[in-house]
KETI-8609 format. One line per 5 residues: number of its first residue (from 1); for each residue x, y, z of C-alpha. Coordinates in Angstrom, 3 decimals, always signed. Example, Ala and Ser with C-alpha at 12.3 -4.5 7.8 and 13.67 -1.06 7.14 Angstrom:
BEGIN
1> +12.300/-4.500/+7.800; +13.670/-1.060/+7.140 $
//
This chain:
BEGIN
1> +91.385/+59.498/+79.439; +87.771/+59.873/+78.294; +88.181/+56.773/+76.139; +89.240/+54.731/+79.163; +86.352/+56.063/+81.186 $
6> +83.792/+55.010/+78.410; +85.291/+51.566/+78.105; +84.959/+50.999/+81.854; +81.329/+52.135/+81.712; +80.468/+49.672/+78.847 $
11> +81.986/+46.761/+80.744; +79.824/+47.496/+83.758; +76.676/+47.593/+81.518; +77.462/+44.239/+79.861; +77.997/+42.584/+83.259 $
16> +74.590/+43.950/+84.413; +72.811/+42.616/+81.286; +74.326/+39.146/+81.670; +73.261/+39.044/+85.288; +69.651/+40.046/+84.299 $
21> +69.415/+37.317/+81.596; +70.753/+34.688/+83.969; +68.072/+35.609/+86.495; +65.268/+35.362/+83.844; +66.490/+32.036/+82.494 $
26> +66.847/+30.672/+85.981; +63.288/+31.651/+86.849; +61.535/+30.609/+83.452; +63.501/+27.600/+82.208; +60.778/+25.052/+83.249 $
31> +58.108/+27.006/+81.311; +60.210/+27.338/+78.191; +60.966/+23.644/+78.220; +57.328/+22.835/+78.555; +56.359/+25.146/+75.684 $
36> +59.081/+23.811/+73.452; +58.061/+20.264/+74.280; +54.444/+20.994/+73.427; +55.420/+22.619/+70.148; +57.568/+19.643/+69.238 $
41> +54.784/+17.227/+70.131; +52.217/+19.145/+68.088; +54.551/+19.243/+65.112; +55.176/+15.532/+65.363; +51.429/+14.843/+65.626 $
46> +50.702/+16.894/+62.518; +53.417/+15.140/+60.570; +52.210/+11.751/+61.779; +48.583/+12.581/+60.915; +49.549/+13.803/+57.470 $
51> +51.541/+10.670/+56.859; +48.679/+8.510/+58.120; +46.159/+10.230/+55.859; +48.439/+10.144/+52.844; +49.535/+6.561/+53.230 $
56> +46.704/+4.724/+55.001; +43.491/+6.619/+54.095; +44.521/+7.989/+50.729; +41.933/+6.073/+48.655; +39.066/+6.903/+51.010 $
61> +39.840/+10.614/+51.071; +40.348/+10.726/+47.316; +36.954/+9.118/+46.856; +35.323/+11.630/+49.200; +36.848/+14.474/+47.251 $
66> +35.774/+13.005/+43.957; +32.215/+12.629/+45.196; +32.117/+16.327/+45.916; +33.849/+17.672/+42.831; +34.412/+14.896/+40.225 $
71> +31.432/+14.259/+37.928; +30.597/+12.184/+34.852; +28.663/+14.264/+32.311; +27.126/+13.443/+28.937; +28.285/+14.924/+25.662 $
76> +25.635/+15.355/+22.977; +25.481/+13.154/+19.867; +23.694/+14.487/+16.807; +20.761/+12.651/+15.218; +21.336/+10.744/+11.996 $
81> +20.520/+12.449/+8.703; +17.554/+11.480/+6.555; +18.407/+11.653/+2.862; +16.580/+10.871/-0.353; +17.601/+8.078/-2.719 $
86> +20.218/+10.339/-4.332; +21.769/+11.430/-1.039; +20.045/+14.812/-0.918; +19.353/+15.914/+2.688; +15.747/+15.805/+3.869 $
91> +16.395/+16.143/+7.626; +19.603/+17.289/+9.320; +20.647/+18.171/+12.867; +22.181/+21.620/+13.264; +24.345/+22.545/+16.283 $
96> +22.685/+24.993/+18.652; +23.396/+26.251/+22.157; +21.046/+26.341/+25.117; +21.461/+28.903/+27.898; +21.134/+27.619/+31.455 $
101> +21.632/+29.017/+34.922; +22.693/+28.040/+38.419; +19.694/+29.586/+40.263; +21.323/+30.379/+43.620; +24.163/+32.234/+41.928 $
106> +21.984/+34.112/+39.450; +19.533/+35.178/+42.161; +22.372/+37.216/+43.646; +22.844/+39.114/+40.378; +19.544/+40.939/+40.159 $
111> +21.271/+44.098/+38.957; +22.097/+42.225/+35.726; +18.629/+40.802/+35.133; +17.353/+43.547/+32.793; +20.198/+43.129/+30.311 $
116> +20.049/+39.322/+30.566; +16.280/+39.277/+30.035; +16.628/+41.552/+27.005; +19.294/+39.283/+25.490; +17.054/+36.258/+26.077 $
121> +14.072/+38.127/+24.576; +11.989/+37.802/+27.716; +10.869/+40.064/+30.549; +12.493/+40.234/+33.957; +9.254/+38.782/+35.326 $
126> +9.679/+35.771/+33.032; +13.249/+35.390/+34.208; +12.242/+35.556/+37.834; +9.522/+32.986/+37.189; +12.119/+30.511/+35.897 $
131> +14.273/+30.951/+38.988; +11.667/+31.313/+41.716; +11.458/+28.351/+44.040; +14.461/+26.668/+42.428; +17.245/+28.009/+44.577 $
136> +18.311/+24.507/+45.584; +18.669/+23.291/+42.016; +21.970/+23.246/+40.214; +20.549/+23.534/+36.682; +17.660/+25.459/+35.085 $
141> +17.190/+26.130/+31.361; +16.680/+29.788/+30.483; +16.439/+29.453/+26.681; +16.775/+26.408/+24.440; +18.181/+26.072/+20.937 $
146> +19.780/+29.411/+20.166; +22.127/+30.042/+17.279; +25.712/+29.662/+18.541; +26.630/+33.285/+17.780; +23.619/+34.566/+19.696 $
151> +24.431/+32.335/+22.664; +27.992/+33.646/+22.615; +26.745/+37.247/+22.815; +24.761/+36.315/+25.936; +27.798/+34.702/+27.535 $
156> +29.843/+37.817/+26.774; +27.643/+39.696/+29.223; +29.757/+37.811/+31.797; +26.939/+37.430/+34.301; +27.792/+34.987/+37.104 $
161> +25.532/+31.936/+37.125; +24.797/+31.957/+33.353; +26.244/+29.203/+31.152; +25.690/+27.467/+27.784; +25.326/+23.868/+26.650 $
166> +25.789/+22.446/+23.123; +22.720/+20.651/+21.693; +21.277/+19.846/+18.260; +18.108/+20.957/+16.523; +16.371/+19.185/+13.643 $
171> +16.067/+21.114/+10.395; +14.027/+20.130/+7.322; +15.329/+21.742/+4.105; +12.135/+21.048/+2.129; +9.833/+22.131/+4.983 $
176> +6.187/+21.404/+4.117; +6.976/+19.379/+0.978; +8.131/+16.414/+3.082; +6.525/+17.270/+6.429; +3.774/+14.611/+6.379 $
181> +6.194/+11.828/+5.575; +9.124/+12.780/+7.809; +7.178/+14.006/+10.812; +9.213/+15.939/+13.386; +11.199/+15.706/+16.622 $
186> +10.598/+17.391/+19.957; +12.923/+19.916/+21.590; +15.051/+17.060/+22.928; +15.491/+15.689/+19.370; +13.295/+12.637/+19.932 $
191> +11.031/+11.539/+17.046; +7.356/+12.366/+17.577; +5.649/+11.685/+14.243; +6.258/+10.156/+10.821; +9.529/+8.503/+9.879 $
196> +11.269/+10.394/+12.675; +9.243/+8.317/+15.121; +9.187/+5.070/+13.132; +12.989/+4.971/+12.894; +13.764/+6.876/+16.103 $
201> +15.956/+4.110/+17.566; +18.083/+4.050/+14.425; +18.313/+7.821/+14.010; +18.960/+8.728/+17.630; +22.633/+9.077/+18.549 $
206> +24.309/+7.610/+21.638; +25.606/+10.381/+23.940; +29.248/+10.267/+24.999; +30.567/+10.537/+28.553; +33.469/+12.412/+30.070 $
211> +34.791/+12.852/+33.595; +35.139/+16.458/+34.745; +35.819/+18.487/+37.878; +33.065/+20.862/+38.908; +33.217/+23.587/+41.497 $
216> +30.674/+23.986/+44.282; +28.368/+25.877/+41.902; +28.325/+23.077/+39.363; +30.599/+24.754/+36.842; +33.043/+22.603/+34.901 $
221> +36.539/+23.787/+35.709; +38.560/+20.959/+34.179; +38.101/+17.984/+31.820; +39.739/+14.911/+33.302; +39.175/+12.137/+30.754 $
226> +36.978/+11.042/+27.874; +35.107/+7.907/+28.945; +33.107/+7.294/+25.761; +33.000/+9.283/+22.543; +29.523/+10.293/+21.313 $
231> +28.164/+8.131/+18.500; +26.021/+9.979/+15.945; +22.773/+8.346/+14.794; +22.675/+6.249/+11.646; +21.880/+7.826/+8.302 $
236> +18.490/+6.848/+6.856; +18.282/+6.630/+3.054; +14.731/+6.795/+1.756; +13.314/+5.551/-1.522; +11.890/+9.054/-2.016 $
241> +13.267/+11.110/-4.876; +13.338/+14.736/-3.757; +12.759/+15.984/-7.302; +9.690/+13.805/-7.794; +8.388/+14.712/-4.351 $
246> +8.445/+18.363/-5.338; +6.748/+17.711/-8.696; +3.890/+15.798/-7.043; +3.537/+18.305/-4.212; +3.341/+21.280/-6.528 $
251> +0.660/+19.694/-8.735; -1.409/+18.508/-5.762; -1.254/+21.866/-3.989; -2.279/+23.711/-7.135; -5.337/+21.468/-7.469 $
256> -6.356/+21.553/-3.797; -6.071/+25.334/-3.683; -7.618/+25.828/-7.132; -10.684/+23.716/-6.284; -10.908/+24.975/-2.696 $
261> -10.728/+21.354/-1.523; -10.464/+20.234/+2.089; -7.417/+18.040/+1.544; -5.555/+15.829/-0.906; -2.977/+13.043/-1.128 $
266> -0.817/+11.509/-3.830; +1.600/+8.569/-4.009; +4.098/+7.653/-6.753; +5.602/+4.139/-6.842; +8.350/+2.571/-8.950 $
271> +6.526/-0.523/-10.211; +9.771/-2.388/-10.932; +11.099/-2.217/-7.365; +8.115/-1.327/-5.185; +9.955/+1.795/-3.969 $
276> +7.816/+4.780/-3.028; +9.273/+7.716/-4.946; +6.899/+10.394/-3.683; +4.227/+10.714/-1.023; +2.590/+14.120/-0.569 $
281> -0.347/+15.668/+1.241; -2.294/+18.898/+1.460; -2.780/+21.025/+3.509; +0.727/+21.111/+4.954; +2.650/+22.746/+7.784 $
286> +6.264/+23.773/+8.239; +7.990/+21.616/+10.894; +10.791/+24.192/+11.144; +8.331/+26.671/+12.638; +7.255/+25.030/+15.899 $
291> +5.178/+28.027/+16.946; +2.525/+27.158/+14.354; +2.951/+23.388/+14.440; -0.431/+21.633/+14.333; -0.879/+17.888/+14.193 $
296> -3.618/+18.143/+11.550; -1.202/+19.862/+9.164; +1.349/+17.081/+9.559; -0.968/+14.067/+9.347; +0.100/+11.671/+6.605 $
301> -3.326/+11.269/+5.020; -2.002/+8.837/+2.435; -1.886/+6.191/+5.174; -3.938/+7.528/+8.096; -7.172/+8.112/+6.154 $
306> -9.187/+5.356/+4.481; -11.716/+5.978/+1.708; -14.128/+4.079/-0.474; -12.085/+3.865/-3.692; -15.060/+3.917/-6.064 $
311> -14.525/+3.290/-9.753; -10.757/+2.926/-9.396; -11.508/-0.701/-8.422; -13.451/-1.528/-11.581; -10.301/-2.661/-13.452 $
316> -9.783/-5.414/-10.880; -13.346/-6.657/-11.237; -12.850/-6.761/-15.013; -9.459/-8.489/-14.680; -11.073/-11.161/-12.515 $
321> -13.806/-11.642/-15.116; -11.316/-11.907/-17.985; -9.283/-14.432/-16.003; -12.414/-16.555/-15.472; -12.754/-17.079/-19.238 $
326> -16.447/-16.116/-19.203; -15.689/-12.619/-20.493; -13.453/-11.120/-23.154; -12.555/-7.496/-23.982; -15.021/-7.495/-26.898 $
331> -17.910/-9.239/-25.135; -21.050/-7.104/-25.404; -23.162/-6.184/-22.429; -26.434/-4.262/-22.332; -26.391/-1.399/-19.807 $
336> -29.723/+0.123/-20.889; -31.664/+1.952/-19.623; -28.781/+3.300/-17.534; -29.746/+1.556/-14.318; -29.952/-1.962/-12.920 $
341> -32.359/-3.201/-10.269; -30.650/-5.395/-7.685; -33.160/-6.607/-5.136; -34.824/-3.531/-3.658; -31.982/-1.271/-4.832 $
346> -30.859/+0.303/-8.078; -27.376/+0.674/-9.489; -27.114/+3.704/-11.775; -24.855/+5.079/-14.485; -24.336/+8.760/-15.231 $
351> -25.708/+8.142/-18.751; -27.504/+5.365/-20.582; -24.649/+3.790/-22.535; -26.822/+1.117/-24.137; -24.984/-1.954/-25.393 $
356> -21.221/-1.669/-24.995; -18.337/-4.105/-24.838; -16.266/-4.877/-21.747; -13.523/-2.447/-22.822; -16.010/+0.413/-22.821 $
361> -17.410/-0.638/-19.474; -14.034/+0.587/-18.186; -13.566/+3.608/-20.435; -17.151/+4.831/-19.778; -16.940/+3.764/-16.118 $
366> -20.285/+1.951/-16.215; -21.571/+0.845/-12.806; -24.300/-1.189/-14.464; -21.898/-3.059/-16.749; -19.437/-3.719/-13.910 $
371> -22.222/-4.978/-11.637; -23.578/-7.377/-14.264; -20.112/-8.773/-14.855; -19.395/-9.186/-11.129; -22.760/-10.796/-10.393 $
376> -22.038/-13.442/-13.035; -19.235/-14.739/-10.804; -19.174/-15.828/-7.128; -18.757/-13.064/-4.557; -16.053/-15.148/-2.895 $
381> -13.830/-14.766/-5.948; -13.961/-10.960/-5.784; -13.349/-11.015/-2.018; -10.284/-13.239/-2.429; -8.915/-10.959/-5.141 $
386> -9.271/-7.861/-2.947; -7.681/-9.714/-0.052; -4.746/-10.815/-2.218; -4.280/-7.232/-3.378; -3.689/-6.248/+0.249 $
391> -6.976/-4.536/+1.074; -8.028/-4.713/+4.705; -4.441/-5.232/+5.927; -1.504/-2.978/+6.771; +1.107/-2.544/+4.063 $
396> +3.917/-3.521/+6.427; +5.825/-0.252/+6.059; +5.343/+0.602/+9.727; +4.301/+4.179/+9.022; +2.802/+5.921/+12.032 $
401> -1.002/+5.914/+12.115; -1.557/+3.685/+9.081; -5.136/+2.446/+8.816; -5.774/-0.992/+7.278; -9.120/+0.037/+5.855 $
406> -12.156/-2.229/+5.855; -12.757/-5.394/+3.820; -15.536/-7.481/+5.277; -15.954/-11.174/+4.541; -18.152/-11.693/+1.495 $
411> -20.735/-13.411/+3.664; -21.346/-10.019/+5.312; -21.771/-8.026/+2.120; -25.553/-8.079/+2.345; -26.365/-10.208/-0.677 $
416> -26.294/-9.212/-4.330; -26.413/-5.456/-3.754; -23.317/-5.679/-1.572; -21.663/-7.835/-4.200; -22.480/-5.240/-6.878 $
421> -21.348/-2.315/-4.714; -17.989/-3.963/-4.000; -17.434/-4.489/-7.734; -17.269/-0.728/-8.310; -15.528/+0.292/-5.099 $
426> -18.271/+0.863/-2.519; -18.717/-1.007/+0.751; -14.990/-1.256/+1.480; -12.283/+1.293/+2.295; -8.572/+1.554/+1.490 $
431> -5.781/+4.025/+2.067; -3.926/+5.554/-0.862; -0.858/+3.429/-0.298; -2.937/+0.244/-0.587; -4.525/+1.519/-3.787 $
436> -1.095/+2.322/-5.221; +0.081/-1.196/-4.354; -2.941/-2.631/-6.168; -2.169/-0.618/-9.321; +1.405/-1.878/-9.206 $
441> -0.145/-5.344/-9.696; -1.803/-4.165/-12.908; +1.481/-2.613/-14.046; +3.596/-5.726/-13.354; +1.473/-8.270/-15.238 $
446> -0.259/-9.485/-12.100; +2.669/-9.628/-9.629; +2.258/-8.119/-6.181; +5.510/-6.640/-4.874; +6.135/-5.407/-1.339 $
451> +6.348/-1.632/-1.070; +9.199/+0.102/+0.713; +9.911/+3.625/+1.918; +13.641/+2.818/+2.146; +15.918/+2.668/-0.851 $
456> +16.437/-0.897/-2.033; +20.156/-1.600/-2.063; +19.650/-5.176/-3.291; +17.333/-6.617/-5.972; +13.958/-7.883/-4.827 $
461> +13.895/-11.459/-3.637; +11.455/-13.403/-5.873; +10.261/-15.186/-2.729; +8.776/-11.864/-1.562; +6.605/-11.570/-4.672 $
466> +3.328/-13.320/-5.371; +1.091/-13.663/-8.385; -2.363/-12.180/-7.890; -3.696/-12.036/-11.470; -2.681/-13.626/-14.753 $
471> -0.369/-11.730/-17.093; -2.881/-11.945/-19.947; -5.751/-10.504/-17.935; -3.701/-7.564/-16.618; -2.305/-6.778/-20.062 $
476> -5.837/-6.694/-21.475; -6.983/-4.423/-18.656; -4.073/-2.031/-19.264; -5.230/-1.594/-22.851; -8.743/-0.826/-21.574 $
481> -7.292/+1.699/-19.142; -5.542/+3.405/-22.052; -8.974/+3.883/-23.608; -10.156/+5.489/-20.361; -7.538/+8.222/-20.807 $
486> -8.548/+9.135/-24.364; -10.994/+11.895/-25.266; -13.712/+9.247/-25.370; -12.927/+8.169/-21.801; -13.309/+9.799/-18.395 $
491> -9.615/+10.473/-17.694; -8.487/+12.460/-20.725; -6.918/+15.180/-18.539; -4.375/+12.642/-17.246; -2.674/+12.544/-20.642 $
496> +1.068/+13.196/-20.819; +2.384/+14.440/-24.187; +4.754/+11.899/-25.701; +3.693/+9.044/-23.447; +0.921/+6.482/-23.345 $
501> -1.018/+6.579/-20.097; -3.312/+3.954/-18.594; -5.567/+4.926/-15.723; -8.981/+5.095/-14.123; -10.999/+7.888/-12.573 $
506> -13.222/+7.643/-9.522; -15.844/+9.897/-7.978; -17.167/+8.836/-4.598; -19.905/+10.286/-2.406; -18.642/+11.132/+1.078 $
511> -20.299/+9.543/+4.080; -21.579/+12.140/+6.541; -23.342/+11.067/+9.738; -23.614/+7.521/+8.437; -25.245/+8.465/+5.118 $
516> -23.938/+9.343/+1.673; -23.907/+13.123/+1.284; -25.574/+14.291/-1.894; -23.145/+17.031/-2.899; -19.888/+16.118/-1.163 $
521> -17.337/+13.968/-2.981; -13.897/+12.400/-3.117; -12.248/+12.768/-6.532; -9.748/+10.037/-7.457; -7.437/+8.967/-10.225 $
526> -5.118/+5.956/-10.377; -2.879/+5.117/-13.283; +0.491/+4.191/-14.716; +2.962/+5.324/-17.381; +4.328/+4.632/-19.875 $
531> +1.523/+2.179/-20.645; +3.573/+0.089/-23.099; +6.051/-0.849/-20.346; +4.930/+0.696/-17.055; +7.637/+2.288/-14.949 $
536> +5.546/+4.332/-12.496; +2.155/+4.017/-10.820; +0.424/+6.975/-9.192; -2.775/+7.473/-7.215; -4.410/+10.769/-6.254 $
541> -7.352/+11.673/-4.066; -8.829/+15.145/-3.551; -11.174/+15.535/-0.607; -14.330/+17.532/-1.183; -13.487/+19.851/-4.090 $
546> -15.776/+22.878/-4.260; -16.730/+25.353/-6.892; -18.509/+23.130/-9.419; -16.102/+20.443/-10.687; -15.918/+17.282/-8.604 $
551> -15.502/+14.340/-11.005; -12.236/+12.464/-10.736; -11.524/+13.143/-14.392; -11.826/+16.905/-13.877; -10.115/+17.259/-10.498 $
556> -7.702/+14.387/-9.802; -6.679/+13.344/-13.326; -4.899/+16.663/-14.065; -2.646/+16.083/-11.030; -1.472/+12.852/-12.666 $
561> -0.839/+14.572/-15.999; +1.056/+17.501/-14.496; +3.156/+15.331/-12.191; +4.011/+12.600/-14.684; +4.921/+15.116/-17.351 $
566> +7.795/+16.298/-15.178; +8.617/+12.985/-13.489; +9.091/+10.990/-16.698; +11.427/+13.648/-18.044; +13.409/+13.823/-14.779 $
571> +13.870/+10.046/-14.838; +14.714/+10.165/-18.561; +12.082/+7.560/-19.444; +11.862/+6.919/-23.197; +8.591/+8.197/-24.753 $
576> +6.213/+5.589/-26.188; +3.843/+7.854/-28.105; +2.738/+5.187/-30.612; -0.973/+4.799/-31.501; -2.892/+2.872/-28.838 $
581> -3.353/-0.786/-29.876; -5.743/-3.381/-28.516; -4.846/-6.992/-27.767; -5.667/-8.075/-31.336; -3.197/-5.507/-32.671 $
586> -5.745/-3.142/-34.258; -6.620/+0.418/-33.375; -9.973/+0.364/-31.540; -12.744/+2.440/-33.110; -13.698/+5.735/-31.530 $
591> -16.869/+5.699/-29.490; -19.204/+8.682/-29.744; -20.262/+10.110/-26.433; -23.973/+9.435/-25.837 $
//
């Protein structure tokens, strides 16, 4: 009975609910239809718009997106190596990392500045100075050229706005030994001095390019494609022999320091090929330590400074005289009383050598004898010889800062005194490379060969050579130069045990304020070895030695002896320690020192 009563009650409730819903639907059906219609229309519009954008304006929208987030960035290319003739590295580019920041992002991380500044080895004030006023920039360097492991430790601090970038830094294994010749690069790896600047276009690499996606803060979030691979710079192979460079540098430094000299330079040339095997200077700086980098310590004095060569030019005056036929090695000449009046001037010797032959004019380094010989011939002939030797003109090597020196036309020499002065190396100026090239002529039987700082991969073209002096005259002069390196000559300290040496000393007064200084000198030596068949020529100059000794034979000649002693052994050159012979084939008599 109760069950029937409940069933009747439920039926009444259901009928009431249906009646209520019918009333609501009857009253609201127009509104619902409108709402549903609007929803359907909006949905259709969205679908239509999406289709329109995807199908009709796809390229335009893709381009707009790319402009905001797709970028083309460069990838670094390392600079080409510089190596010596045997492939030993002289300059290499080492990978380093540079730390940079997105200023706006890092400015919001001030709580991390102390630890970041400490890792960068700077103060928070320094850090703020790098960021101040640069909020709108996307890129600011914080520290350049850090070792990769150190850069990684900074990145591990995980400070927002701090990133790294791979770069390359130049490193010079031999530091100061090659600094004057190689020069250096700046922080962006661009050549600034020396061979680094001369051959910058060849050494500099070509950066690569890749397309990446960056976020709004400029961070790379994805690599898209490699557009162009980086191309490393070309390798530069020099004619320099690293072993010989060290031998020459060590001997020159020992002399410059030992004599408290202002500076010094030395050049070693292979006379058979014209290749420069060593070129050194003192004082020197370390290009790896940029904090103490001074231009004066990296100046290549062998080419940037020009000097009066003094008595080192006497052999060329004598060679010219021998070639004329008016003079022979045994021709006697009176140098008494130790001076010669030329117009209103006097040419002097250190001693009164009396009557000597032409050979001893060289070995005793007689200014009087040289002047008399030169004045017996036209000044034009001496001028043409000097010009043909390359004086007064650049060597053509393209080395940064090379000075051509001064060789005036003979008509401007000032008469006989100028003629006499030029015969023993005054009144003109040369750099050490020019003087070395001239001594190559004496070593090659009168042939002038072009010098090179790059290794010759092919034999010299005969068309590039020219005859300057006769073979007979230069051979006779070489024998005289051997006499100059005996105990009776001025260059005895240039001797090399086991080898015959031919060379000439020079001692030149420095010009200060337009006048020759009385007690300030250049000390020079120029020579070749082995004298029987010359393989190497070397010239040395020491600027203003102090402490007593200043003659070329006492200061510069020992540099030749010390260097050549090691160089000839390194190159495995056969000794030629036979007794010195003159052109006639007899041993010349010893000459007592006056």
